[in-house]
Backbone as CSV, one residue per row, in Angstrom:
resi,resn,N_x,N_y,N_z,CA_x,CA_y,CA_z,C_x,C_y,C_z
1,UNK,-34.560,-35.745,-43.142,-35.588,-35.259,-44.032,-36.788,-36.204,-44.042
2,UNK,-36.515,-37.511,-44.110,-37.597,-38.495,-44.122,-38.364,-38.450,-42.804
3,UNK,-37.674,-38.247,-41.686,-38.340,-38.180,-40.385,-39.271,-36.977,-40.325
4,UNK,-38.873,-35.880,-40.935,-39.717,-34.696,-40.943,-40.968,-34.923,-41.768
5,UNK,-40.854,-35.630,-42.866,-42.018,-35.922,-43.704,-42.955,-36.883,-42.995
6,UNK,-42.421,-37.830,-42.259,-43.261,-38.794,-41.565,-44.072,-38.142,-40.455
7,UNK,-43.568,-37.080,-39.847,-44.320,-36.432,-38.774,-45.557,-35.711,-39.293
8,UNK,-45.620,-35.447,-40.564,-46.804,-34.791,-41.118,-48.026,-35.692,-41.094
9,UNK,-47.838,-36.993,-41.056,-48.940,-37.931,-41.131,-49.373,-38.464,-39.775
10,UNK,-48.807,-37.942,-38.706,-49.172,-38.385,-37.365,-50.429,-37.641,-36.937
11,UNK,-51.431,-38.373,-36.447,-52.663,-37.752,-35.962,-52.396,-37.047,-34.640
12,UNK,-52.857,-35.821,-34.470,-52.659,-35.150,-33.179,-53.570,-35.745,-32.112
13,UNK,-53.146,-35.585,-30.882,-53.954,-36.031,-29.757,-55.181,-35.127,-29.668
14,UNK,-56.367,-35.677,-29.795,-57.595,-34.877,-29.837,-57.870,-34.146,-28.533
15,UNK,-57.314,-34.617,-27.427,-57.503,-33.930,-26.150,-56.735,-32.615,-26.096
16,UNK,-55.746,-32.456,-26.954,-54.925,-31.251,-26.933,-55.375,-30.200,-27.947
17,UNK,-56.391,-30.491,-28.718,-56.875,-29.538,-29.717,-57.958,-28.647,-29.126
18,UNK,-57.994,-27.406,-29.585,-59.059,-26.496,-29.172,-60.325,-26.800,-29.959
19,UNK,-61.434,-26.741,-29.285,-62.722,-26.827,-29.964,-63.206,-25.401,-30.178
20,UNK,-63.523,-25.065,-31.391,-63.966,-23.701,-31.680,-65.282,-23.741,-32.439
21,UNK,-66.021,-22.673,-32.329,-67.228,-22.488,-33.120,-67.398,-21.012,-33.402
22,UNK,-68.357,-20.690,-34.231,-68.568,-19.311,-34.650,-69.865,-18.770,-34.078
23,UNK,-69.835,-17.499,-33.730,-71.037,-16.777,-33.359,-71.618,-16.236,-34.668
24,UNK,-72.680,-16.870,-35.165,-73.183,-16.549,-36.487,-73.802,-15.155,-36.575
25,UNK,-74.173,-14.569,-35.454,-74.639,-13.184,-35.476,-73.526,-12.262,-35.953
26,UNK,-72.318,-12.472,-35.420,-71.181,-11.648,-35.847,-70.764,-11.952,-37.278
27,UNK,-70.932,-13.199,-37.712,-70.625,-13.541,-39.101,-71.565,-12.791,-40.040
28,UNK,-72.850,-12.758,-39.716,-73.833,-12.037,-40.538,-73.529,-10.541,-40.532
29,UNK,-73.168,-9.997,-39.376,-72.813,-8.577,-39.304,-71.591,-8.302,-40.168
30,UNK,-70.610,-9.191,-40.159,-69.413,-9.035,-40.967,-69.755,-9.042,-42.459
31,UNK,-70.629,-9.934,-42.869,-71.043,-10.001,-44.278,-71.813,-8.749,-44.677
32,UNK,-72.728,-8.315,-43.827,-73.492,-7.102,-44.128,-72.591,-5.871,-44.190
33,UNK,-71.607,-5.822,-43.331,-70.659,-4.710,-43.366,-69.855,-4.711,-44.657
34,UNK,-69.463,-5.884,-45.117,-68.736,-5.980,-46.388,-69.598,-5.502,-47.548
35,UNK,-70.860,-5.890,-47.555,-71.777,-5.456,-48.620,-71.990,-3.954,-48.558
36,UNK,-72.228,-3.428,-47.356,-72.473,-1.992,-47.192,-71.246,-1.167,-47.580
37,UNK,-70.067,-1.595,-47.160,-68.867,-0.828,-47.500,-68.556,-0.919,-48.994
38,UNK,-68.846,-2.051,-49.617,-68.648,-2.168,-51.060,-69.593,-1.239,-51.817
39,UNK,-70.844,-1.179,-51.376,-71.807,-0.284,-52.013,-71.393,1.178,-51.832
40,UNK,-70.971,1.533,-50.628,-70.539,2.918,-50.376,-69.291,3.249,-51.188
41,UNK,-68.388,2.289,-51.326,-67.185,2.508,-52.125,-67.525,2.696,-53.594
42,UNK,-68.417,1.867,-54.117,-68.822,2.021,-55.515,-69.523,3.354,-55.753
43,UNK,-70.328,3.777,-54.796,-70.998,5.075,-54.928,-69.993,6.217,-54.925
44,UNK,-69.022,6.146,-54.021,-68.019,7.213,-53.947,-67.090,7.180,-55.153
45,UNK,-66.699,5.981,-55.579,-65.770,5.897,-56.706,-66.417,6.267,-58.032
46,UNK,-67.732,6.224,-58.106,-68.395,6.646,-59.341,-68.277,8.155,-59.555
47,UNK,-67.877,8.879,-58.519,-67.681,10.328,-58.640,-66.327,10.676,-59.255
48,UNK,-65.404,9.722,-59.297,-64.053,10.005,-59.809,-64.074,10.421,-61.280
49,UNK,-64.742,9.665,-62.170,-64.724,10.094,-63.578,-65.515,11.379,-63.827
50,UNK,-66.449,11.687,-62.952,-67.265,12.889,-63.110,-66.556,14.156,-62.648
51,UNK,-65.463,13.987,-61.919,-64.748,15.148,-61.384,-64.054,15.898,-62.516
52,UNK,-64.040,17.218,-62.381,-63.484,18.072,-63.434,-61.970,18.235,-63.325
53,UNK,-61.479,18.426,-62.105,-60.035,18.687,-61.967,-59.352,17.568,-61.190
54,UNK,-58.046,17.598,-61.196,-57.240,16.545,-60.574,-57.408,16.520,-59.060
55,UNK,-57.551,17.687,-58.453,-57.671,17.748,-56.995,-58.949,17.052,-56.521
56,UNK,-60.052,17.289,-57.188,-61.294,16.635,-56.773,-61.241,15.130,-57.056
57,UNK,-60.546,14.724,-58.124,-60.375,13.289,-58.377,-59.575,12.633,-57.265
58,UNK,-58.510,13.313,-56.815,-57.704,12.767,-55.725,-58.494,12.672,-54.424
59,UNK,-59.365,13.646,-54.186,-60.197,13.617,-52.978,-61.147,12.422,-53.036
60,UNK,-61.771,12.181,-54.196,-62.684,11.037,-54.318,-61.936,9.711,-54.249
61,UNK,-60.719,9.661,-54.764,-59.903,8.450,-54.626,-59.576,8.207,-53.155
62,UNK,-59.232,9.268,-52.435,-58.941,9.137,-51.005,-60.173,8.665,-50.234
63,UNK,-61.317,9.273,-50.514,-62.558,8.873,-49.831,-62.892,7.422,-50.135
64,UNK,-62.797,7.041,-51.410,-63.111,5.664,-51.810,-62.156,4.663,-51.166
65,UNK,-60.871,4.999,-51.138,-59.907,4.063,-50.557,-60.072,3.955,-49.040
66,UNK,-60.425,5.036,-48.382,-60.680,4.964,-46.935,-61.899,4.102,-46.634
67,UNK,-62.965,4.286,-47.400,-64.176,3.491,-47.170,-63.889,2.011,-47.415
68,UNK,-63.246,1.706,-48.539,-62.971,0.304,-48.854,-61.966,-0.295,-47.878
69,UNK,-60.918,0.448,-47.529,-59.917,-0.057,-46.592,-60.482,-0.303,-45.208
70,UNK,-61.234,0.677,-44.677,-61.834,0.499,-43.354,-62.887,-0.602,-43.381
71,UNK,-63.655,-0.675,-44.457,-64.685,-1.715,-44.560,-64.081,-3.101,-44.626
72,UNK,-63.016,-3.252,-45.407,-62.333,-4.549,-45.504,-61.729,-4.940,-44.174
73,UNK,-61.064,-3.985,-43.530,-60.446,-4.275,-42.232,-61.511,-4.625,-41.194
74,UNK,-62.592,-3.848,-41.147,-63.638,-4.096,-40.154,-64.319,-5.450,-40.382
75,UNK,-64.555,-5.791,-41.664,-65.151,-7.089,-41.965,-64.245,-8.212,-41.468
76,UNK,-62.954,-8.078,-41.711,-61.995,-9.090,-41.270,-61.942,-9.161,-39.742
77,UNK,-61.885,-8.018,-39.086,-61.755,-8.006,-37.626,-63.018,-8.539,-36.957
78,UNK,-64.186,-8.169,-37.456,-65.437,-8.692,-36.885,-65.530,-10.194,-37.142
79,UNK,-65.052,-10.640,-38.312,-65.008,-12.075,-38.567,-64.111,-12.795,-37.577
80,UNK,-62.992,-12.165,-37.212,-62.114,-12.763,-36.195,-62.803,-12.805,-34.835
81,UNK,-63.565,-11.774,-34.517,-64.261,-11.745,-33.232,-65.366,-12.795,-33.155
82,UNK,-65.860,-13.233,-34.296,-66.947,-14.212,-34.291,-66.459,-15.606,-33.910
83,UNK,-65.157,-15.863,-34.017,-64.614,-17.170,-33.645,-64.516,-17.263,-32.126
84,UNK,-65.175,-18.251,-31.564,-65.133,-18.462,-30.114,-64.182,-19.606,-29.797
85,UNK,-63.231,-19.315,-28.938,-62.254,-20.308,-28.501,-62.391,-20.532,-27.004
86,UNK,-61.971,-21.688,-26.494,-62.081,-21.955,-25.060,-60.943,-21.337,-24.261
87,UNK,-60.309,-20.320,-24.791,-59.225,-19.648,-24.076,-59.437,-18.142,-24.206
88,UNK,-58.677,-17.409,-23.443,-58.775,-15.956,-23.496,-57.996,-15.438,-24.709
89,UNK,-58.636,-14.558,-25.468,-58.007,-13.942,-26.631,-57.970,-12.442,-26.387
90,UNK,-56.801,-11.845,-26.543,-56.676,-10.401,-26.379,-56.096,-9.796,-27.645
91,UNK,-56.421,-8.537,-27.866,-55.932,-7.815,-29.031,-55.236,-6.542,-28.566
92,UNK,-54.101,-6.264,-29.143,-53.378,-5.039,-28.844,-54.012,-3.893,-29.634
93,UNK,-54.273,-2.779,-28.969,-54.906,-1.642,-29.628,-54.042,-1.121,-30.768
94,UNK,-52.748,-0.974,-30.541,-51.869,-0.398,-31.568,-51.672,-1.338,-32.743
95,UNK,-51.581,-2.621,-32.479,-51.457,-3.586,-33.575,-52.752,-3.625,-34.381
96,UNK,-53.874,-3.545,-33.692,-55.167,-3.560,-34.361,-55.340,-2.332,-35.245
97,UNK,-54.982,-1.180,-34.738,-55.105,0.054,-35.523,-54.106,0.047,-36.677
98,UNK,-52.898,-0.423,-36.427,-51.876,-0.482,-37.470,-52.271,-1.444,-38.588
99,UNK,-53.060,-2.453,-38.261,-53.489,-3.419,-39.277,-54.405,-2.785,-40.314
100,UNK,-54.976,-1.622,-40.006,-55.823,-0.925,-40.981,-55.007,-0.313,-42.111
101,UNK,-53.778,0.042,-41.830,-52.963,0.789,-42.798,-52.770,0.027,-44.110
102,UNK,-52.399,-1.266,-44.102,-52.242,-1.955,-45.392,-53.533,-2.021,-46.209
103,UNK,-54.671,-2.177,-45.538,-55.947,-2.236,-46.264,-56.240,-0.906,-46.955
104,UNK,-55.996,0.194,-46.260,-56.248,1.509,-46.856,-55.240,1.791,-47.971
105,UNK,-53.975,1.459,-47.766,-52.964,1.687,-48.805,-53.223,0.840,-50.049
106,UNK,-53.610,-0.405,-49.849,-53.914,-1.263,-51.001,-55.137,-0.744,-51.753
107,UNK,-56.121,-0.264,-51.025,-57.310,0.299,-51.682,-56.933,1.564,-52.451
108,UNK,-56.102,2.387,-51.854,-55.661,3.599,-52.546,-54.865,3.274,-53.800
109,UNK,-54.016,2.255,-53.720,-53.238,1.857,-54.908,-54.176,1.327,-55.995
110,UNK,-55.174,0.570,-55.601,-56.123,0.032,-56.579,-56.888,1.162,-57.275
111,UNK,-57.366,2.124,-56.503,-58.108,3.234,-57.116,-57.181,4.157,-57.900
112,UNK,-55.938,4.274,-57.477,-54.979,5.072,-58.229,-54.677,4.469,-59.592
113,UNK,-54.633,3.133,-59.642,-54.368,2.452,-60.916,-55.602,2.503,-61.817
114,UNK,-56.758,2.263,-61.242,-57.987,2.249,-62.028,-58.311,3.650,-62.484
């Protein structure tokens, strides 16, 4: 146990670390996308209390959760793309698409509760 704790304080060899930086154009695009999707979500969600029946409320909740979920996921993914590493980075199409599902479900749960 003590040996494991001592290894936490060892400095890594700097030659073995990746040097990374950010493409600030993509960072700005990611921030603007987050602002735009938040504004669109607030605009769509403001229609929920104005709806007369349950079906139209559910439709506006679905629209709002899709906008917020896709916007959150896209902001995160574009932010990941802005990181430049000195190695090749690949993304699986199915894993990338599947990663959208939790964002949309969490947004739907949030709007369902609110």
